C-alpha positions in Angstrom: 12.0 -12.5 -0.4 10.2 -9.5 0.7 6.0 -9.7 0.6 4.2 -6.3 -0.8 0.4 -6.1 -0.6 -1.0 -3.9 -2.8 -4.5 -3.4 -2.3 -5.8 -1.1 -5.7 -9.4 -1.8 -7.1 -8.3 0.0 -10.3 -6.5 -3.7 -12.0 -4.7 -1.3 -14.6 -3.0 0.3 -11.8 -2.7 -2.3 -9.5 -0.6 -4.8 -12.5 1.6 -1.5 -13.1 2.7 -1.4 -9.6 3.0 -5.1 -9.2 5.3 -5.4 -12.5 7.6 -2.6 -11.3 7.9 -4.6 -7.9 8.2 -7.9 -9.1 11.2 -6.6 -11.7 12.6 -5.6 -8.8 12.3 -9.3 -6.7 9.6 -8.5 -4.3 7.0 -11.1 -3.4 3.9 -9.3 -4.9 0.0 -10.1 -3.3 -2.5 -8.1 -5.3 -6.0 -7.4 -3.6 -9.2 -5.1 -4.6 -10.7 -4.7 -1.4 -10.7 -4.5 2.2 -12.3 -7.4 2.7 -9.8 -9.4 0.3 -6.6 -7.5 1.7 -7.7 -8.9 5.5 -6.8 -12.4 4.5 -3.4 -11.4 3.3 -2.3 -8.9 6.6 -1.0 -11.2 8.5 2.2 -12.5 6.2 3.2 -9.0 4.7 6.3 -6.8 5.0 4.9 -3.9 3.4 1.7 -2.5 2.1 0.6 -0.2 -0.8 -3.0 1.0 -0.2 -5.2 2.9 -2.6 -7.1 5.3 -0.6 -10.9 4.5 -2.1 -11.9 0.9 -2.4 -15.2 -0.5 -3.5 -15.5 -1.6 0.3 -14.2 1.1 2.8 -11.0 3.4 2.2 -7.0 2.4 3.1 -7.0 4.1 6.5 -9.2 0.7 7.7 -6.7 -1.6 6.0 -3.4 0.7 7.9 -5.2 0.5 11.0 -5.9 -2.8 11.2 -2.0 -3.4 10.6 -1.0 -0.9 13.1 -2.7 -2.9 15.4 -1.9 -6.2 14.7 1.3 -5.9 12.8 2.9 -2.7 13.9 6.0 -2.7 12.4 4.5 -3.0 8.9 5.0 0.2 6.7 2.1 1.4 4.7 2.0 3.7 2.0 -1.4 5.6 0.8 -2.3 6.3 -2.5 -4.5 9.0 -3.4 -6.1 10.5 -6.4 -4.7 13.7 -7.6 -6.0 16.6 -5.6 -7.5 14.3 -3.1 -6.4 15.1 0.6 -6.9 13.7 3.7 -5.7 15.1 6.9 -2.5 14.3 7.9 -3.2 13.4 11.3 -6.0 10.7 10.3 -2.9 9.2 8.2 -0.2 9.8 10.3 -2.6 8.2 13.4 -3.1 5.0 11.1 0.7 4.8 10.7 0.7 6.0 7.1 4.5 6.3 6.0 4.6 7.8 2.6 1.5 9.6 0.8 1.6 9.5 -3.0 -0.5 11.2 -5.5 -1.7 8.9 -9.1 -0.6 8.4 -11.1 2.5 7.2 -9.4 6.3 8.0 -10.6 7.7 4.4 -11.0 11.3 5.6 -9.6 10.0 7.1 -6.4 7.7 4.0 -5.7 10.5 1.9 -6.1 12.9 3.7 -4.6 10.8 4.2 -1.6 9.4 0.5 -1.1 13.7 -0.2 -0.9 14.1 2.2 1.4 11.6 0.0 4.0 12.2 -2.8 2.6 16.3 -3.5 2.7 17.1 -6.9 3.3 
């Protein structure tokens, strides 16, 4: 079973994403901060990261994943209208960029594309 890490400080968004992915058979770990996520990085197959977190950004987590676990695909969630320079996202290893609210079908299709068994 593929493990997906969701790092999102909005519990409503996190629970919704986790529910969608669990219904498709993924093992999901949920965190609400950079510090929580750092404890989960060693055993994930894909990470979905909110850009703005209470103690940092999803880019920080993505950079750590890229450094220590370079094969892990990373998706970055942003608030509608937010922009992160594409070179910053690419440098951190971001594979997918998604605006919130995320379309469920888009999320599932992207996760399944990167987490084929």
